[in-house]
N, C-alpha and C positions, 0 to 999 in steps of 0.2 A: 769316538770311533774305536773300532778294534782292528786288529791285524792278525795276518797269519804269515809264518816264516815256513817255507817248504823245505824239509830236511829229511824225507824218507828215501831218497835215492841211494842206489848202491855205489855209484861213483867208479863205474868199471874203468873208464879212461885214466882214472887217478891211481890205478893200482901200480905198485904194491902199496902206495901211502894209505890207501883206504881199506886195506885188508884188516887193519886193526884200529883204524880211527875213522869215524864218520866224516865225509867231506866237510860239513859246516864247522867241525872243530879244527879243521886245518888252520894253521896260524899265519897271520900276516903281521910282521913286526912284533911277534910274540903274543898277539891277541887272537882268538878264534874268530873266524869270519862271522860266525852267528852273533857273537857278542857285539860287533860293530853296529849290526842292524838294530839289536835291541837297545842299545845305548842311544842310537839316533831317534828311535821311536819313544822312548821315555822322555827324551828331551823336547818333544813337541806334545807331551801329554798323552800319548797313546800307550796305556799301561796294561790293557787286557790283551794278551797275546796268545794264539793257538800255534803250536809246533806239531807237525804231523812227523811221526817216527816209524821207522822200520828197520833197515840195516843199522846194527850197533846203535839203537836208539837208547839204550841203557846208559851209554857213555855221555849222551847229551843230557840226560836227565841228571846223572850223577854231577855233571858239571854246572848246570844252571839251576838246578832244584827248583824251588817254587818261583825263582826270579827276584825274590825279595832284596837280594843284595845288589841287583841291578836296578831296583826301583820299579818292578813290574811285577804283574800277577800272570804267571804262564799256566795254560791248560795244555796237556799233552793228548794228542789224537793218535792212538796207535793203529797201525796197519800191518797187515800180514806181509811177511817177507815176499817180495814179488811185486809190491806196490800197486796202488790204484791208478797210476798216472796222475797228472796234475788236477784236472777237474774232478776226478773220483776222489782224491784226497780233499779237495775243498768241499765237495757235497757231503762227505762224511763229517766234516768239521762244521757244517753249517748250523747246526743247533748252538754252537757255542759263539757262532760269528753273527747271528742274525739278531737285529734289534731295530724294529720298527722300519724294516727294509732300509736301514741306514747303510751307506756303502762301507766297505771294509778294505783294507789295504792288504795285498799279498806280494810278498818278497820272495825271490829264490833264495835258499840259504847258502848257495855256493857261488855267489857274486860278491864282488867288491865294488863299492862305490863311494864317491865323497859327496853325494847329494845328500842335503840335510832334511828333506821331507816337510821343510817349513812352508811350502807354497802349494799345498795339496788343493786341487780344483774342487768346486762344488758342482755335483752333477745335477743337471736339471731333469725334468719328468721325462724327457725322451732319451736320455742317456742311460745305458745300462752298464758302461764301462769305460774307463779312462787308461791308456797304455802309454807307458814312457818307452820310446825307441831310442836307438843309438845308432852312430854311423857304422857301417858294416865292418866288423873285425876281419882279420885275415882268414879266419876259419869259416867265415860265412859272408863271402864277398857278394853274393847275388841277394842277400836280404831277406826279409820274411814279409813285410807289410809296406804298403804305399801310404805315404802321408800327404793329404792334400786339403788345404783350407781347414785344417784342425780335425779332419776325420781320418780314421785309420782305414785302410780298403785293402781287400782280398787280393793279394798279389796274383794268384792264378786267374782270377776274373779279369782284372785289368789287363794282363799280358794277353789273354784269350781274346779279349775285345780289340786289342791293338793288332793282333795277328789277323782277325777277320775284318778290320777297318770299319768296326761298327761304332767305335768311339775315339774321340780326339783325345789322345793320351800324351800329347806333346808337353814336355815338361815333367810329367809323372814319372817318367823312366828314371829321372834323375833324383827322385825322392823316395826310393825304396830303401828302407832301413831295417835293422835288426831289433827284434823284441829284446828288451832289457832284462825281462824277468820280473819287472815291478809293475803291478796294475791295481786299479781301484775298481772294485766291483760291487754292483747291487746284488742283494741275495736273489732278486727276481731274475736276474740272468740265468740261473741255475734251475728254476722251477720246472722246467719241462724235462729235466734229466735227473730228477730225484730218485728214480727207479734204477739209475745206472750205477753198477758197482765199480767198474773200471772204465774211465773216460778221460781221454785227453782234452785239453783246454781249446786247442786251436778250432775244431769243428764249431764249438760252442760261440767262440768269438766271430768266426767267419759267418755264422748265420745271423748274428746281430748286426754285422757289417752291411749286410744286404739292405737293411733298412735304417742305415746311417745311425745306428745307436752306439757306435764306439768312436770316441774322440781320442786324441793323443797328442803328445808333444815330443820334441827332441831333447833328451837327456844331456845336459852339458857336464863338463867335468870328467873326472876319471871313472870309468867302469871298465871291469875285467870279469869275463866269465872263467872262473878258475876251474877249467875242465881238464887240465893235464898237469902233470909234474912240471913241465917246462913253463907253462904259463904262471903257476905258482911261484917258481923260482924267479922268474922274470920280475913278477909284481913285487915280491919280496926285496929285490934288488932296487927297483924303482923307488919304493916306499922308504927304505932305509938310507938310500942316497939323498933323499930330500931332508932327512932328519939331522 
């Protein structure tokens, strides 16, 4: 299996911290966020890793280099400043990720997790993606997707049906969660969009959800979207308090 770490974002909400440091290199307990991911991936034998770069990408290359010191082989996928959005970045990197349509793992470079990746699911022929969701954090209380019987469902469709009383959504309203930024994807999920240069991920996933091709599970343990200086500070305090 191969993996991709998304590291091209500007990190506007993290300014001024990200004016001179890319967000994936911000440190938790003295270790850059992206290094935690690489170490976890190497531990389960995922050693071929693609990292997309744009804003201050040179700093990430300088720090990680070839990846040899962390026991992995890193390929860098450069994007023009302004970014390609999530799916656009994945599509650009597909030549390095595609291997007999085997699924690959994608992880946001600006999250912190204590999940160890050791129980990755096997996707059957009808599955195009598997997402990890989390309980809604204070900054996203309404959630992103519904989770029902192992399938991830488009929030807007479920809620529209509820308003129109065309579907029994009893219980589903209580199962709306936030996307963690971790997903397992087949290359075929992106085949219809190969001509797209800039493309968000959500529309691709929602299209696949319509035919129940996206499964998911609730991520347990610590998860933080390190999106603001305040969250970074709080996370460091929490981690250091446990040590």
